Every structure is written in structure tokens, then in C-alpha cells.
DRENPA-64960 format. One record per residue: x, y, z negated of N, C-alpha, C in turn; residue number from 1; residue in three letters. Coordinates in nm, 2 decimals. Layout:
@n_c1 X n_c2 Y n_c3 Z ca_c1 X ca_c2 Y ca_c3 Z c_c1 X c_c2 Y c_c3 Z nr NUM rest Ala
...
// end
This chain:
@n_c1 -0.57 n_c2 -2.28 n_c3 0.38 ca_c1 -0.46 ca_c2 -2.18 ca_c3 0.39 c_c1 -0.38 c_c2 -2.18 c_c3 0.26 nr 1 rest Met
@n_c1 -0.25 n_c2 -2.18 n_c3 0.27 ca_c1 -0.16 ca_c2 -2.19 ca_c3 0.15 c_c1 -0.17 c_c2 -2.06 c_c3 0.08 nr 2 rest Pro
@n_c1 -0.15 n_c2 -2.07 n_c3 -0.05 ca_c1 -0.16 ca_c2 -1.95 ca_c3 -0.14 c_c1 -0.05 c_c2 -1.85 c_c3 -0.11 nr 3 rest Gln
@n_c1 -0.08 n_c2 -1.73 n_c3 -0.10 ca_c1 0.02 ca_c2 -1.62 ca_c3 -0.07 c_c1 0.06 c_c2 -1.57 c_c3 -0.21 nr 4 rest Val
@n_c1 0.19 n_c2 -1.56 n_c3 -0.23 ca_c1 0.24 ca_c2 -1.51 ca_c3 -0.36 c_c1 0.22 c_c2 -1.36 c_c3 -0.37 nr 5 rest Glu
@n_c1 0.20 n_c2 -1.31 n_c3 -0.49 ca_c1 0.18 ca_c2 -1.17 ca_c3 -0.51 c_c1 0.30 c_c2 -1.09 c_c3 -0.45 nr 6 rest Asn
@n_c1 0.42 n_c2 -1.14 n_c3 -0.47 ca_c1 0.53 ca_c2 -1.06 ca_c3 -0.42 c_c1 0.53 c_c2 -1.05 c_c3 -0.27 nr 7 rest Ser
@n_c1 0.48 n_c2 -1.15 n_c3 -0.20 ca_c1 0.48 ca_c2 -1.15 ca_c3 -0.05 c_c1 0.37 c_c2 -1.05 c_c3 -0.01 nr 8 rest Glu
@n_c1 0.25 n_c2 -1.06 n_c3 -0.07 ca_c1 0.14 ca_c2 -0.97 ca_c3 -0.03 c_c1 0.18 c_c2 -0.82 c_c3 -0.06 nr 9 rest Ile
@n_c1 0.24 n_c2 -0.80 n_c3 -0.17 ca_c1 0.28 ca_c2 -0.66 ca_c3 -0.21 c_c1 0.38 c_c2 -0.60 c_c3 -0.11 nr 10 rest Val
@n_c1 0.48 n_c2 -0.68 n_c3 -0.09 ca_c1 0.59 ca_c2 -0.64 ca_c3 0.01 c_c1 0.53 c_c2 -0.61 c_c3 0.14 nr 11 rest Arg
@n_c1 0.45 n_c2 -0.70 n_c3 0.19 ca_c1 0.39 ca_c2 -0.68 ca_c3 0.33 c_c1 0.30 c_c2 -0.56 c_c3 0.33 nr 12 rest His
@n_c1 0.21 n_c2 -0.54 n_c3 0.23 ca_c1 0.12 ca_c2 -0.42 ca_c3 0.23 c_c1 0.21 c_c2 -0.30 c_c3 0.23 nr 13 rest Val
@n_c1 0.30 n_c2 -0.29 n_c3 0.13 ca_c1 0.38 ca_c2 -0.17 ca_c3 0.12 c_c1 0.46 c_c2 -0.14 c_c3 0.25 nr 14 rest Leu
@n_c1 0.52 n_c2 -0.24 n_c3 0.31 ca_c1 0.60 ca_c2 -0.22 ca_c3 0.43 c_c1 0.50 c_c2 -0.17 c_c3 0.54 nr 15 rest Gln
@n_c1 0.38 n_c2 -0.23 n_c3 0.55 ca_c1 0.29 ca_c2 -0.18 ca_c3 0.65 c_c1 0.25 c_c2 -0.04 c_c3 0.63 nr 16 rest Thr
@n_c1 0.23 n_c2 0.00 n_c3 0.50 ca_c1 0.20 ca_c2 0.14 ca_c3 0.47 c_c1 0.31 c_c2 0.23 c_c3 0.51 nr 17 rest Leu
@n_c1 0.43 n_c2 0.19 n_c3 0.49 ca_c1 0.54 ca_c2 0.28 ca_c3 0.53 c_c1 0.55 c_c2 0.28 c_c3 0.68 nr 18 rest Val
@n_c1 0.53 n_c2 0.17 n_c3 0.75 ca_c1 0.53 ca_c2 0.17 ca_c3 0.90 c_c1 0.42 c_c2 0.27 c_c3 0.96 nr 19 rest Asp
@n_c1 0.30 n_c2 0.26 n_c3 0.90 ca_c1 0.19 ca_c2 0.34 ca_c3 0.95 c_c1 0.22 c_c2 0.49 c_c3 0.92 nr 20 rest Ile
@n_c1 0.25 n_c2 0.51 n_c3 0.80 ca_c1 0.28 ca_c2 0.65 ca_c3 0.75 c_c1 0.40 c_c2 0.71 c_c3 0.82 nr 21 rest Ser
@n_c1 0.50 n_c2 0.63 n_c3 0.85 ca_c1 0.62 ca_c2 0.68 ca_c3 0.91 c_c1 0.59 c_c2 0.72 c_c3 1.06 nr 22 rest Gly
@n_c1 0.49 n_c2 0.66 n_c3 1.12 ca_c1 0.46 ca_c2 0.70 ca_c3 1.26 c_c1 0.38 c_c2 0.83 c_c3 1.26 nr 23 rest Arg
@n_c1 0.31 n_c2 0.86 n_c3 1.15 ca_c1 0.23 ca_c2 0.98 ca_c3 1.14 c_c1 0.30 c_c2 1.10 c_c3 1.08 nr 24 rest Lys
@n_c1 0.40 n_c2 1.07 n_c3 1.00 ca_c1 0.48 ca_c2 1.18 ca_c3 0.95 c_c1 0.63 c_c2 1.15 c_c3 0.99 nr 25 rest Thr
@n_c1 0.71 n_c2 1.11 n_c3 0.90 ca_c1 0.85 ca_c2 1.06 ca_c3 0.93 c_c1 0.87 c_c2 0.94 c_c3 0.84 nr 26 rest Thr
@n_c1 0.96 n_c2 0.85 n_c3 0.88 ca_c1 0.99 ca_c2 0.73 ca_c3 0.80 c_c1 1.04 c_c2 0.77 c_c3 0.66 nr 27 rest Gln
@n_c1 1.12 n_c2 0.88 n_c3 0.66 ca_c1 1.18 ca_c2 0.92 ca_c3 0.53 c_c1 1.07 c_c2 0.98 c_c3 0.44 nr 28 rest Met
@n_c1 0.98 n_c2 1.05 n_c3 0.49 ca_c1 0.87 ca_c2 1.11 ca_c3 0.41 c_c1 0.78 c_c2 1.00 c_c3 0.36 nr 29 rest Gln
@n_c1 0.75 n_c2 0.90 n_c3 0.44 ca_c1 0.67 ca_c2 0.79 ca_c3 0.40 c_c1 0.74 c_c2 0.71 c_c3 0.29 nr 30 rest Ala
@n_c1 0.87 n_c2 0.68 n_c3 0.30 ca_c1 0.94 ca_c2 0.61 ca_c3 0.19 c_c1 0.94 c_c2 0.69 c_c3 0.06 nr 31 rest Val
@n_c1 0.97 n_c2 0.82 n_c3 0.07 ca_c1 0.97 ca_c2 0.91 ca_c3 -0.04 c_c1 0.84 c_c2 0.92 c_c3 -0.11 nr 32 rest Leu
@n_c1 0.73 n_c2 0.93 n_c3 -0.03 ca_c1 0.60 ca_c2 0.94 ca_c3 -0.09 c_c1 0.56 c_c2 0.81 c_c3 -0.16 nr 33 rest Thr
@n_c1 0.59 n_c2 0.70 n_c3 -0.10 ca_c1 0.56 ca_c2 0.57 ca_c3 -0.16 c_c1 0.65 c_c2 0.55 c_c3 -0.29 nr 34 rest Leu
@n_c1 0.77 n_c2 0.58 n_c3 -0.29 ca_c1 0.86 ca_c2 0.57 ca_c3 -0.40 c_c1 0.81 c_c2 0.65 c_c3 -0.52 nr 35 rest Ser
@n_c1 0.78 n_c2 0.78 n_c3 -0.49 ca_c1 0.72 ca_c2 0.86 ca_c3 -0.60 c_c1 0.59 c_c2 0.81 c_c3 -0.66 nr 36 rest Glu
@n_c1 0.51 n_c2 0.76 n_c3 -0.57 ca_c1 0.38 ca_c2 0.71 ca_c3 -0.61 c_c1 0.39 c_c2 0.59 c_c3 -0.70 nr 37 rest Leu
@n_c1 0.48 n_c2 0.50 n_c3 -0.66 ca_c1 0.50 ca_c2 0.38 ca_c3 -0.74 c_c1 0.56 c_c2 0.42 c_c3 -0.88 nr 38 rest Ile
@n_c1 0.65 n_c2 0.51 n_c3 -0.89 ca_c1 0.71 ca_c2 0.56 ca_c3 -1.01 c_c1 0.59 c_c2 0.62 c_c3 -1.10 nr 39 rest Lys
@n_c1 0.50 n_c2 0.69 n_c3 -1.05 ca_c1 0.39 ca_c2 0.75 ca_c3 -1.12 c_c1 0.30 c_c2 0.64 c_c3 -1.17 nr 40 rest Lys
@n_c1 0.27 n_c2 0.54 n_c3 -1.09 ca_c1 0.18 ca_c2 0.44 ca_c3 -1.13 c_c1 0.24 c_c2 0.33 c_c3 -1.22 nr 41 rest Leu
@n_c1 0.37 n_c2 0.34 n_c3 -1.24 ca_c1 0.43 ca_c2 0.24 ca_c3 -1.34 c_c1 0.38 c_c2 0.26 c_c3 -1.48 nr 42 rest Glu
@n_c1 0.33 n_c2 0.38 n_c3 -1.51 ca_c1 0.28 ca_c2 0.40 ca_c3 -1.65 c_c1 0.15 c_c2 0.32 c_c3 -1.66 nr 43 rest Glu
@n_c1 0.07 n_c2 0.31 n_c3 -1.56 ca_c1 -0.06 ca_c2 0.24 ca_c3 -1.56 c_c1 -0.04 c_c2 0.09 c_c3 -1.54 nr 44 rest Lys
@n_c1 0.06 n_c2 0.06 n_c3 -1.44 ca_c1 0.08 ca_c2 -0.08 ca_c3 -1.40 c_c1 0.23 c_c2 -0.11 c_c3 -1.43 nr 45 rest Tyr
@n_c1 0.27 n_c2 -0.16 n_c3 -1.54 ca_c1 0.41 ca_c2 -0.18 ca_c3 -1.58 c_c1 0.48 c_c2 -0.27 c_c3 -1.48 nr 46 rest Val
@n_c1 0.41 n_c2 -0.37 n_c3 -1.43 ca_c1 0.47 ca_c2 -0.46 ca_c3 -1.34 c_c1 0.53 c_c2 -0.40 c_c3 -1.21 nr 47 rest Phe
@n_c1 0.49 n_c2 -0.27 n_c3 -1.18 ca_c1 0.54 ca_c2 -0.21 ca_c3 -1.06 c_c1 0.69 c_c2 -0.18 c_c3 -1.07 nr 48 rest Leu
@n_c1 0.74 n_c2 -0.19 n_c3 -1.19 ca_c1 0.89 ca_c2 -0.17 ca_c3 -1.20 c_c1 0.96 c_c2 -0.28 c_c3 -1.13 nr 49 rest Arg
@n_c1 0.90 n_c2 -0.38 n_c3 -1.09 ca_c1 0.96 ca_c2 -0.49 ca_c3 -1.02 c_c1 0.96 c_c2 -0.47 c_c3 -0.87 nr 50 rest His
@n_c1 0.92 n_c2 -0.34 n_c3 -0.83 ca_c1 0.93 ca_c2 -0.30 ca_c3 -0.69 c_c1 1.03 c_c2 -0.19 c_c3 -0.68 nr 51 rest Ile
@n_c1 1.11 n_c2 -0.20 n_c3 -0.58 ca_c1 1.21 ca_c2 -0.10 ca_c3 -0.55 c_c1 1.19 c_c2 -0.05 c_c3 -0.41 nr 52 rest Glu
@n_c1 1.18 n_c2 0.08 n_c3 -0.40 ca_c1 1.16 ca_c2 0.14 ca_c3 -0.26 c_c1 1.29 c_c2 0.23 c_c3 -0.24 nr 53 rest Val
@n_c1 1.37 n_c2 0.20 n_c3 -0.14 ca_c1 1.49 ca_c2 0.27 ca_c3 -0.12 c_c1 1.49 c_c2 0.35 c_c3 0.01 nr 54 rest Lys
@n_c1 1.55 n_c2 0.46 n_c3 0.00 ca_c1 1.57 ca_c2 0.54 ca_c3 0.12 c_c1 1.68 c_c2 0.48 c_c3 0.20 nr 55 rest Asn
@n_c1 1.65 n_c2 0.43 n_c3 0.32 ca_c1 1.75 ca_c2 0.35 ca_c3 0.40 c_c1 1.80 c_c2 0.44 c_c3 0.51 nr 56 rest Val
@n_c1 1.78 n_c2 0.56 n_c3 0.50 ca_c1 1.83 ca_c2 0.65 ca_c3 0.61 c_c1 1.98 c_c2 0.64 c_c3 0.64 nr 57 rest Arg
@n_c1 2.06 n_c2 0.64 n_c3 0.53 ca_c1 2.20 ca_c2 0.63 ca_c3 0.55 c_c1 2.25 c_c2 0.49 c_c3 0.50 nr 58 rest Tyr
@n_c1 2.17 n_c2 0.39 n_c3 0.52 ca_c1 2.21 ca_c2 0.26 ca_c3 0.47 c_c1 2.20 c_c2 0.16 c_c3 0.59 nr 59 rest Ser
@n_c1 2.27 n_c2 0.05 n_c3 0.58 ca_c1 2.27 ca_c2 -0.05 ca_c3 0.68 c_c1 2.16 c_c2 -0.15 c_c3 0.66 nr 60 rest Glu
@n_c1 2.09 n_c2 -0.13 n_c3 0.55 ca_c1 1.97 ca_c2 -0.22 ca_c3 0.52 c_c1 1.85 c_c2 -0.17 c_c3 0.60 nr 61 rest Ile
@n_c1 1.78 n_c2 -0.26 n_c3 0.66 ca_c1 1.66 ca_c2 -0.22 ca_c3 0.74 c_c1 1.53 c_c2 -0.21 c_c3 0.66 nr 62 rest Asp
@n_c1 1.52 n_c2 -0.29 n_c3 0.55 ca_c1 1.40 ca_c2 -0.30 ca_c3 0.48 c_c1 1.41 c_c2 -0.22 c_c3 0.35 nr 63 rest Asp
@n_c1 1.33 n_c2 -0.11 n_c3 0.34 ca_c1 1.34 ca_c2 -0.02 ca_c3 0.23 c_c1 1.27 c_c2 -0.08 c_c3 0.10 nr 64 rest Pro
@n_c1 1.19 n_c2 -0.18 n_c3 0.12 ca_c1 1.11 ca_c2 -0.23 ca_c3 0.01 c_c1 1.16 c_c2 -0.37 c_c3 -0.04 nr 65 rest Ile
@n_c1 1.18 n_c2 -0.38 n_c3 -0.17 ca_c1 1.21 ca_c2 -0.51 ca_c3 -0.22 c_c1 1.12 c_c2 -0.53 c_c3 -0.34 nr 66 rest Ser
@n_c1 1.06 n_c2 -0.65 n_c3 -0.35 ca_c1 0.97 ca_c2 -0.69 ca_c3 -0.45 c_c1 1.02 c_c2 -0.81 c_c3 -0.52 nr 67 rest Val
@n_c1 1.05 n_c2 -0.80 n_c3 -0.65 ca_c1 1.11 ca_c2 -0.91 ca_c3 -0.72 c_c1 1.00 c_c2 -1.02 c_c3 -0.75 nr 68 rest Met
@n_c1 1.04 n_c2 -1.14 n_c3 -0.76 ca_c1 0.95 ca_c2 -1.25 ca_c3 -0.78 c_c1 0.88 c_c2 -1.25 c_c3 -0.91 nr 69 rest Ser
@n_c1 0.93 n_c2 -1.16 n_c3 -1.01 ca_c1 0.86 ca_c2 -1.15 ca_c3 -1.14 c_c1 0.72 c_c2 -1.11 c_c3 -1.12 nr 70 rest Asp
@n_c1 0.68 n_c2 -1.04 n_c3 -1.02 ca_c1 0.55 ca_c2 -0.99 ca_c3 -0.99 c_c1 0.45 c_c2 -1.11 c_c3 -0.97 nr 71 rest Ile
@n_c1 0.51 n_c2 -1.23 n_c3 -0.93 ca_c1 0.42 ca_c2 -1.34 ca_c3 -0.90 c_c1 0.35 c_c2 -1.39 c_c3 -1.03 nr 72 rest Asp
@n_c1 0.40 n_c2 -1.36 n_c3 -1.15 ca_c1 0.34 ca_c2 -1.41 ca_c3 -1.27 c_c1 0.23 c_c2 -1.31 c_c3 -1.32 nr 73 rest Gly
@n_c1 0.21 n_c2 -1.20 n_c3 -1.25 ca_c1 0.10 ca_c2 -1.11 ca_c3 -1.29 c_c1 -0.03 c_c2 -1.16 c_c3 -1.23 nr 74 rest Val
@n_c1 -0.14 n_c2 -1.13 n_c3 -1.31 ca_c1 -0.27 ca_c2 -1.17 ca_c3 -1.26 c_c1 -0.30 c_c2 -1.10 c_c3 -1.12 nr 75 rest Glu
@n_c1 -0.36 n_c2 -1.18 n_c3 -1.03 ca_c1 -0.38 ca_c2 -1.12 ca_c3 -0.90 c_c1 -0.48 c_c2 -1.01 c_c3 -0.90 nr 76 rest Ser
@n_c1 -0.58 n_c2 -1.01 n_c3 -0.99 ca_c1 -0.67 ca_c2 -0.89 ca_c3 -1.00 c_c1 -0.60 c_c2 -0.77 c_c3 -1.04 nr 77 rest Asn
@n_c1 -0.50 n_c2 -0.78 n_c3 -1.13 ca_c1 -0.42 ca_c2 -0.66 ca_c3 -1.17 c_c1 -0.34 c_c2 -0.61 c_c3 -1.05 nr 78 rest Asp
@n_c1 -0.28 n_c2 -0.70 n_c3 -0.98 ca_c1 -0.20 ca_c2 -0.66 ca_c3 -0.86 c_c1 -0.29 c_c2 -0.59 c_c3 -0.76 nr 79 rest Val
@n_c1 -0.41 n_c2 -0.65 n_c3 -0.75 ca_c1 -0.51 ca_c2 -0.59 ca_c3 -0.66 c_c1 -0.55 c_c2 -0.45 c_c3 -0.69 nr 80 rest Gly
@n_c1 -0.57 n_c2 -0.42 n_c3 -0.82 ca_c1 -0.60 ca_c2 -0.29 ca_c3 -0.87 c_c1 -0.49 c_c2 -0.19 c_c3 -0.84 nr 81 rest Lys
@n_c1 -0.36 n_c2 -0.24 n_c3 -0.86 ca_c1 -0.25 ca_c2 -0.15 ca_c3 -0.83 c_c1 -0.24 c_c2 -0.12 c_c3 -0.68 nr 82 rest Ala
@n_c1 -0.26 n_c2 -0.22 n_c3 -0.59 ca_c1 -0.26 ca_c2 -0.20 ca_c3 -0.45 c_c1 -0.37 c_c2 -0.11 c_c3 -0.41 nr 83 rest Leu
@n_c1 -0.49 n_c2 -0.12 n_c3 -0.47 ca_c1 -0.60 ca_c2 -0.03 ca_c3 -0.44 c_c1 -0.56 c_c2 0.12 c_c3 -0.47 nr 84 rest Tyr
@n_c1 -0.50 n_c2 0.14 n_c3 -0.58 ca_c1 -0.46 ca_c2 0.27 ca_c3 -0.62 c_c1 -0.34 c_c2 0.32 c_c3 -0.53 nr 85 rest Asp
@n_c1 -0.25 n_c2 0.24 n_c3 -0.49 ca_c1 -0.14 ca_c2 0.28 ca_c3 -0.40 c_c1 -0.20 c_c2 0.32 c_c3 -0.27 nr 86 rest Ile
@n_c1 -0.28 n_c2 0.23 n_c3 -0.21 ca_c1 -0.34 ca_c2 0.26 ca_c3 -0.08 c_c1 -0.42 c_c2 0.39 c_c3 -0.08 nr 87 rest Ile
@n_c1 -0.51 n_c2 0.41 n_c3 -0.18 ca_c1 -0.60 ca_c2 0.52 ca_c3 -0.19 c_c1 -0.51 c_c2 0.65 c_c3 -0.21 nr 88 rest Lys
@n_c1 -0.41 n_c2 0.64 n_c3 -0.30 ca_c1 -0.33 ca_c2 0.76 ca_c3 -0.33 c_c1 -0.24 c_c2 0.80 c_c3 -0.21 nr 89 rest Thr
@n_c1 -0.19 n_c2 0.70 n_c3 -0.14 ca_c1 -0.10 ca_c2 0.72 ca_c3 -0.03 c_c1 -0.18 c_c2 0.79 c_c3 0.08 nr 90 rest Met
@n_c1 -0.31 n_c2 0.75 n_c3 0.10 ca_c1 -0.40 ca_c2 0.81 ca_c3 0.20 c_c1 -0.42 c_c2 0.95 c_c3 0.16 nr 91 rest Asn
@n_c1 -0.45 n_c2 0.98 n_c3 0.03 ca_c1 -0.48 ca_c2 1.11 ca_c3 -0.01 c_c1 -0.35 c_c2 1.20 c_c3 -0.01 nr 92 rest Thr
@n_c1 -0.24 n_c2 1.15 n_c3 -0.05 ca_c1 -0.12 ca_c2 1.23 ca_c3 -0.05 c_c1 -0.07 c_c2 1.27 c_c3 0.09 nr 93 rest Asn
@n_c1 -0.09 n_c2 1.18 n_c3 0.19 ca_c1 -0.06 ca_c2 1.22 ca_c3 0.32 c_c1 -0.16 c_c2 1.31 c_c3 0.39 nr 94 rest Leu
@n_c1 -0.28 n_c2 1.32 n_c3 0.33 ca_c1 -0.38 ca_c2 1.41 ca_c3 0.38 c_c1 -0.41 c_c2 1.39 c_c3 0.53 nr 95 rest Gly
@n_c1 -0.43 n_c2 1.50 n_c3 0.60 ca_c1 -0.47 ca_c2 1.49 ca_c3 0.74 c_c1 -0.36 c_c2 1.42 c_c3 0.82 nr 96 rest Lys
@n_c1 -0.24 n_c2 1.42 n_c3 0.78 ca_c1 -0.13 ca_c2 1.35 ca_c3 0.85 c_c1 -0.15 c_c2 1.20 c_c3 0.86 nr 97 rest Glu
@n_c1 -0.22 n_c2 1.14 n_c3 0.75 ca_c1 -0.25 ca_c2 1.00 ca_c3 0.75 c_c1 -0.35 c_c2 0.96 c_c3 0.86 nr 98 rest Ala
@n_c1 -0.44 n_c2 1.05 n_c3 0.89 ca_c1 -0.54 ca_c2 1.02 ca_c3 0.99 c_c1 -0.67 c_c2 0.97 c_c3 0.93 nr 99 rest Gly
@n_c1 -0.77 n_c2 0.99 n_c3 1.01 ca_c1 -0.91 ca_c2 0.95 ca_c3 0.96 c_c1 -0.92 c_c2 0.80 c_c3 0.94 nr 100 rest His
@n_c1 -0.85 n_c2 0.72 n_c3 1.02 ca_c1 -0.87 ca_c2 0.58 ca_c3 1.02 c_c1 -0.74 c_c2 0.51 c_c3 0.96 nr 101 rest Phe
@n_c1 -0.68 n_c2 0.57 n_c3 0.87 ca_c1 -0.55 ca_c2 0.52 ca_c3 0.81 c_c1 -0.58 c_c2 0.38 c_c3 0.74 nr 102 rest Phe
@n_c1 -0.69 n_c2 0.37 n_c3 0.67 ca_c1 -0.71 ca_c2 0.24 ca_c3 0.60 c_c1 -0.76 c_c2 0.13 c_c3 0.70 nr 103 rest Ile
@n_c1 -0.83 n_c2 0.17 n_c3 0.80 ca_c1 -0.87 ca_c2 0.08 ca_c3 0.90 c_c1 -0.75 c_c2 0.03 c_c3 0.98 nr 104 rest Arg
@n_c1 -0.66 n_c2 0.11 n_c3 1.01 ca_c1 -0.54 ca_c2 0.07 ca_c3 1.08 c_c1 -0.46 c_c2 -0.02 c_c3 0.99 nr 105 rest Glu
@n_c1 -0.45 n_c2 0.00 n_c3 0.86 ca_c1 -0.38 ca_c2 -0.09 ca_c3 0.77 c_c1 -0.45 c_c2 -0.22 c_c3 0.77 nr 106 rest Leu
@n_c1 -0.58 n_c2 -0.23 n_c3 0.76 ca_c1 -0.65 ca_c2 -0.35 ca_c3 0.77 c_c1 -0.62 c_c2 -0.43 c_c3 0.90 nr 107 rest Lys
@n_c1 -0.63 n_c2 -0.36 n_c3 1.01 ca_c1 -0.60 ca_c2 -0.43 ca_c3 1.14 c_c1 -0.46 c_c2 -0.48 c_c3 1.15 nr 108 rest Asn
@n_c1 -0.36 n_c2 -0.40 n_c3 1.10 ca_c1 -0.22 ca_c2 -0.45 ca_c3 1.11 c_c1 -0.19 c_c2 -0.56 c_c3 1.01 nr 109 rest Arg
@n_c1 -0.26 n_c2 -0.57 n_c3 0.90 ca_c1 -0.23 ca_c2 -0.67 ca_c3 0.80 c_c1 -0.27 c_c2 -0.81 c_c3 0.86 nr 110 rest Leu
@n_c1 -0.39 n_c2 -0.81 n_c3 0.92 ca_c1 -0.44 ca_c2 -0.94 ca_c3 0.98 c_c1 -0.53 c_c2 -1.01 c_c3 0.88 nr 111 rest Gly
@n_c1 -0.59 n_c2 -1.11 n_c3 0.93 ca_c1 -0.70 ca_c2 -1.19 ca_c3 0.85 c_c1 -0.65 c_c2 -1.25 c_c3 0.73 nr 112 rest Asp
@n_c1 -0.53 n_c2 -1.32 n_c3 0.74 ca_c1 -0.48 ca_c2 -1.39 ca_c3 0.62 c_c1 -0.45 c_c2 -1.30 c_c3 0.50 nr 113 rest Ala
@n_c1 -0.39 n_c2 -1.19 n_c3 0.53 ca_c1 -0.36 ca_c2 -1.10 ca_c3 0.42 c_c1 -0.48 c_c2 -1.03 c_c3 0.37 nr 114 rest Tyr
@n_c1 -0.57 n_c2 -0.99 n_c3 0.46 ca_c1 -0.70 ca_c2 -0.93 ca_c3 0.42 c_c1 -0.78 c_c2 -1.02 c_c3 0.33 nr 115 rest Asn
@n_c1 -0.79 n_c2 -1.15 n_c3 0.37 ca_c1 -0.86 ca_c2 -1.25 ca_c3 0.28 c_c1 -0.80 c_c2 -1.25 c_c3 0.14 nr 116 rest Ser
@n_c1 -0.67 n_c2 -1.26 n_c3 0.14 ca_c1 -0.60 ca_c2 -1.27 ca_c3 0.01 c_c1 -0.63 c_c2 -1.14 c_c3 -0.07 nr 117 rest Thr
@n_c1 -0.62 n_c2 -1.02 n_c3 0.00 ca_c1 -0.65 ca_c2 -0.90 ca_c3 -0.07 c_c1 -0.79 c_c2 -0.89 c_c3 -0.12 nr 118 rest Met
@n_c1 -0.89 n_c2 -0.94 n_c3 -0.05 ca_c1 -1.03 ca_c2 -0.95 ca_c3 -0.09 c_c1 -1.04 c_c2 -1.04 c_c3 -0.22 nr 119 rest Glu
@n_c1 -0.96 n_c2 -1.15 n_c3 -0.22 ca_c1 -0.96 ca_c2 -1.23 ca_c3 -0.34 c_c1 -0.91 c_c2 -1.16 c_c3 -0.46 nr 120 rest Glu
@n_c1 -0.82 n_c2 -1.06 n_c3 -0.43 ca_c1 -0.76 ca_c2 -0.98 ca_c3 -0.54 c_c1 -0.85 c_c2 -0.86 c_c3 -0.58 nr 121 rest Met
@n_c1 -0.96 n_c2 -0.84 n_c3 -0.51 ca_c1 -1.05 ca_c2 -0.74 ca_c3 -0.54 c_c1 -1.03 c_c2 -0.61 c_c3 -0.45 nr 122 rest Gly
@n_c1 -0.96 n_c2 -0.62 n_c3 -0.34 ca_c1 -0.93 ca_c2 -0.51 ca_c3 -0.26 c_c1 -1.00 c_c2 -0.53 c_c3 -0.12 nr 123 rest Val
@n_c1 -1.11 n_c2 -0.46 n_c3 -0.09 ca_c1 -1.18 ca_c2 -0.47 ca_c3 0.04 c_c1 -1.15 c_c2 -0.35 c_c3 0.12 nr 124 rest Asp
@n_c1 -1.06 n_c2 -0.36 n_c3 0.21 ca_c1 -1.01 ca_c2 -0.24 ca_c3 0.29 c_c1 -1.13 c_c2 -0.19 c_c3 0.38 nr 125 rest Leu
@n_c1 -1.22 n_c2 -0.27 n_c3 0.42 ca_c1 -1.33 ca_c2 -0.22 ca_c3 0.50 c_c1 -1.42 c_c2 -0.13 c_c3 0.41 nr 126 rest Gly
@n_c1 -1.44 n_c2 -0.17 n_c3 0.29 ca_c1 -1.52 ca_c2 -0.08 ca_c3 0.19 c_c1 -1.44 c_c2 0.04 c_c3 0.16 nr 127 rest Leu
@n_c1 -1.31 n_c2 0.03 n_c3 0.14 ca_c1 -1.23 ca_c2 0.15 ca_c3 0.11 c_c1 -1.24 c_c2 0.25 c_c3 0.23 nr 128 rest Met
@n_c1 -1.23 n_c2 0.21 n_c3 0.35 ca_c1 -1.25 ca_c2 0.30 ca_c3 0.47 c_c1 -1.38 c_c2 0.36 c_c3 0.46 nr 129 rest Gln
@n_c1 -1.49 n_c2 0.29 n_c3 0.43 ca_c1 -1.62 ca_c2 0.34 ca_c3 0.43 c_c1 -1.63 c_c2 0.45 c_c3 0.31 nr 130 rest Leu
@n_c1 -1.57 n_c2 0.42 n_c3 0.20 ca_c1 -1.57 ca_c2 0.52 ca_c3 0.09 c_c1 -1.50 c_c2 0.64 c_c3 0.13 nr 131 rest Glu
@n_c1 -1.39 n_c2 0.63 n_c3 0.20 ca_c1 -1.31 ca_c2 0.75 ca_c3 0.24 c_c1 -1.40 c_c2 0.83 c_c3 0.34 nr 132 rest Phe
@n_c1 -1.47 n_c2 0.77 n_c3 0.43 ca_c1 -1.55 ca_c2 0.84 ca_c3 0.53 c_c1 -1.66 c_c2 0.91 c_c3 0.46 nr 133 rest Glu
@n_c1 -1.73 n_c2 0.84 n_c3 0.37 ca_c1 -1.84 ca_c2 0.91 ca_c3 0.29 c_c1 -1.79 c_c2 1.03 c_c3 0.21 nr 134 rest Val
@n_c1 -1.67 n_c2 1.01 n_c3 0.15 ca_c1 -1.61 ca_c2 1.13 ca_c3 0.07 c_c1 -1.58 c_c2 1.24 c_c3 0.17 nr 135 rest Asn
@n_c1 -1.53 n_c2 1.21 n_c3 0.28 ca_c1 -1.50 ca_c2 1.32 ca_c3 0.38 c_c1 -1.63 c_c2 1.39 c_c3 0.43 nr 136 rest Glu
@n_c1 -1.73 n_c2 1.31 n_c3 0.45 ca_c1 -1.86 ca_c2 1.37 ca_c3 0.49 c_c1 -1.92 c_c2 1.46 c_c3 0.38 nr 137 rest Met
@n_c1 -1.91 n_c2 1.41 n_c3 0.26 ca_c1 -1.96 ca_c2 1.49 ca_c3 0.14 c_c1 -1.88 c_c2 1.62 c_c3 0.13 nr 138 rest Thr
@n_c1 -1.75 n_c2 1.62 n_c3 0.15 ca_c1 -1.68 ca_c2 1.75 ca_c3 0.15 c_c1 -1.72 c_c2 1.85 c_c3 0.25 nr 139 rest Lys
@n_c1 -1.76 n_c2 1.80 n_c3 0.37 ca_c1 -1.81 ca_c2 1.89 ca_c3 0.47 c_c1 -1.95 c_c2 1.95 c_c3 0.44 nr 140 rest Lys
@n_c1 -2.03 n_c2 1.88 n_c3 0.36 ca_c1 -2.16 ca_c2 1.93 ca_c3 0.33 c_c1 -2.15 c_c2 2.03 c_c3 0.22 nr 141 rest Leu
// end
């Protein structure tokens, strides 16, 4: 399998997050949540400044996410840590609107090739879903 560039995996994951979130809330809320989240995480992950999330509600552009190729020079493990934080925080920020199987749906929609690349980056979506379920069960006890 050919190597997937960081910029491609990040753009695909973020777009899929917006698509899933937009169905459960609104597209605009999903884009705004992701945009604010990335701005907050820029302090921890400086390379996130190479990602732009635009509100396309009044725009002719269909794709709200652009990822500059500068992110391709970042270590894959660092990109993986940022993606992990983005996915986890997005799931938390959307709360019950995200749904119980938000991460599982993300994993299914990304497909095997992207999931394999993410696992190489240190992000195991199956494990993340399990962690989420255990945390939810712990809250109920």
C-alpha cells in the first residue's frame, strides 16, 4: 500500500468528523466546533496552524477544510497524537449529540486503509471506542 501523506489523512479524518457531526447536530455547528477545537490545540500542536477550517455556509466552496502540505514534514506520531486529541475532544464537546458510537462510526467511514495508517500513527479507533464506553459505564456507577 502506498504511503499516505499526513496532510491527506488529516484532511480526510477532519472532513469525516465534520460529516458525522453535521448529521447529528448541524453542519455549521460541526464546523465551528472543529475550528474552535483546532485553535485551542494549536498551543500544544503548533503544526495545526497549517489547517484551516472555514464556515462555508455563505460560500461557493464545498470543502470547509484545507490542510497545507507543510504538515507532511511533521512526525507521524505527533500528527497521531493531535488527531487522537481532536477526535476525543470532538466526541466530548458534542456530548450526547455525538452519539454512543461516534468513534466506531468514524472508524467504519474511514475504511481499512486510513485506519491502518492511523494505527501506525498511534491512533487505534477501536481502542478509543472501548475507552469511551468504559468511561461512560464508570460514570453510571
